[in-house]
C-alpha positions, 0 to 999 in steps of 0.5 A: 431268345431274350424278349422284353415287354416294357412300355413307356407310359403310352402303352406301346409294347416294346418287343425285341429287337427293340428295347429300352436300356443299354445292351438290350436292343439288337443294334443302335438302329433299334434303341428306344428312349423314353422321354417326357414331352411337354405337349402331352401333359408330361406323359413319357413317350418312346422314341427311336433314338437314331431318328428322334421319331416318336414310336406309335406302334411296333408289330414284329409279326408283320415287320412294321413300326409306325412312327410320327414323321415330321412335316417338312417346312422347307425344300430339302432332301431327307435321306436319313433312312438311306443306310438304316434297316428301315424303308417307307412302306409302299402301301401303308403310307399316305403321302400328303403335301401340305400348303399351296404351290408345293411339290415333293417326291419320295423315292426308294433308294433300294434297287430291289422289288421293294423300291417305289416312287411317289410324286405329289404336286399341290396347287392353290388359287390365291384369294383376298385374305385366304386361298381356295382349297388345294387340289392335286393336278392330274398326271398326263395319264390321268388327264388323258383318261379324264378327257377320254371319259368326258368325251365318251360321256358327251358322245353317248349323251349326244348319240342318245339325244340325237337318236331320240330327236331323230325318232321324234322328227321321223315320227312327226314327219311320218304322221304329217305324211300320213295325214296328208295321204288321208287328206288327199285320199278322202278328197280334201283338196276337192272338198276345199275347192268346192267349198271355196268356190260355192257362194251358198255354203254356210260359213259356219259349216265351212270348217275342216277340223284337225284330228287333234282338235277332235281327239281333245274334244272327245277325250280321245274318243272315250267310251264314256262319251258315246251318244249312240251307235249305228250301222254307219258308225259311232257318235260321240259327245265332244266339247270344242276349244270354244266350249261349244258342245258338238256331236262327232260321228266316227264311221265304221268304214268307208269304201274308197271308191265312194269317197268322192261321193262322200265329199259331194254329200258333205258339200251338199249337207253344208248347204242345207239350212233347215231348222229341222235338219241337224246342222253339219258344222264341219269334218275331219279328213286327215284320219283314215276314216273321215269324221263328221261334226254336227250340232249337239241335240240334247234330248235324244231320239224320238224312239226314246220318248215312244218307249212305254218305260219312259216316264215322259210321254209325248202329248198328241199335239207334240207328236203331231208337230214332230211329224209335221216338222219331219215331213217338212224336212223330207220335202225340203230334201226331196224338192227344195234343196239345190240337189235332191237328197234321198235320206234312205234311213228314216226311223225314230232313232234318226230323229232327234229332239232339241231342248224344245222338243223340235224334230231334227233329222239326222244320220245322213251316212247312207244318204245319196244326192241325185241330179234334179232330172233323176227319178231313182237311184240303183244301189245295194239294198240298205236300210233298217228292217221294219222301215225298209220299202219292200218295193226297193228291197225287190228292185234295188231301185231307191226312189223318192217314195221309198223315204215316204214309206219309211216316214209312214212307219214313223207316223204309225209309231207316233199313233200307236206307240208300237215299235217298227219290229216287235217279237210280242206280235204274231209272226204275220204282224211282227212288222208294224206296217203289216200290223197297222194295215191289217188293223185298218182293214179289219176295222180295229184301228182304235184298238192299237192306238196309244192310250194317250193319243186316244185321250187327247186326240179327236176321232177325226184327227186319228182317222185323218192321220191313219189314212195318211199312214195307209197311203204312205205304206202302199206297196206300190211306190207310184200310189204313195203321196209325195212328201209335199202332200204329206206335209200339207195334210199334216199341216191341215190336221195341225191347224184344227182348232184344238191344235191351234196353240201348237200351230202358233208355236210352230209358226212363231219359231219359223218366223225367226228363220225367214231371213235365211236365204236358200238356193231353191229355184222351185219353192216359189212355184208352190203356193200351198206347202206346209208352214213348218218349212222354215226357209223363205223360198219354201213358204208361199206369200199366202202362208206368210200372210196367215202367220203375220195375222195369227 
């Protein structure tokens, strides 16, 4: 077979059946001519003579010839390939319509499997001085697919958004219902009714906090905010939105049967207005376990300052003043409050000290209020070993004198610096109460008194306070003094000449509180109570005269 590999200047190979020259090609359709083109700097180019189309490539192996086809500038039929051995490739061509508002179609005239059909329509948006880029409008099938795709996408997005919104709405409603359930179960309606109907509730205490407020205040009850833990719960330091520092008590658990009593206690505590009782600012009842919000007392517990390892130890005068303040607060709770309250857990860790080291009785988690004519409270035994009244432990009947016994242990701690329960002492004297009473019986009292107290206090003061401790720790509750008598005797020791400065400080601080109105009806009958009680009805006119003349 004859083959020629001649080229025409542009390195395009011209294989058989194409050829340049007479008689070298297989037929007229395959004749190639080589001519100069002025647009290509005079270099010759091969052309298919019958079509006058520039040849760009010939590939005999796949039966393909690539030509430079002209751009149509007018609407007409182009059927020059109709009788030729050539057809347009149905997969190697890019059929493009140039310009705007034009349409074109390309159809194969062969009735075989190689037939094909192309339709192109180009539209443009006319602009001033120009036109916006052309686009090809989609076919009806394409349009249907686009509409289905967009509709499906929006449908999926709508379902996702609707599902998310529904989830948030259901979750929010569930939380609201849960809060309402807890609020009702925790006696919120009863508490609101009692607080709103009472004329003697401290306005500042008449506040119901939301769970969100307290979560934000305590940084979601962060462990770093814990001030202390007790049998009734954990106390956290918090900051309210008004930047006030508070203490938030979160109970461990509360008996549902006692919730009404809890509400009553909150109401009673909100009525207490005594500077030596930690002030209750409000509560939160929309959580599973109610939260109590108290004023923040910065200097920690009394127990901390009785520890030998503490660099700052309380002076004798400070100890005596703190004892007098706590005694006055307990007398107020027992006798002067509108409804008597038994604290039931008096101990050094439940006595806080403020910035001036004034005493603040706290932790009323186990406290109970009683009727004025009620003499005792029959309950399950609760308390802290070392402070627990043995008579109460045996009978399960808590009386006013049970708090007196616990205070006697606190007073013994102030005198000796010893802990209520210590493993350093013998088994028989492991309890400070027993240790103290045995020392007095054996005439060894001054051997157990704290060194700082021995240096600063007079002998008669120590003996007076020690005798008071002995009477408070009497195993028979009937033989113990009332908190009124305890407060009076401590006031007498505090008024001794060497303690005059402490008395003046105490009275001056009290004098600022005389405008406080109490609901007590029995304080006016007492004319000789401790001047450490800061509410007006708890002070007799004779004490007021002594303070004004001091």
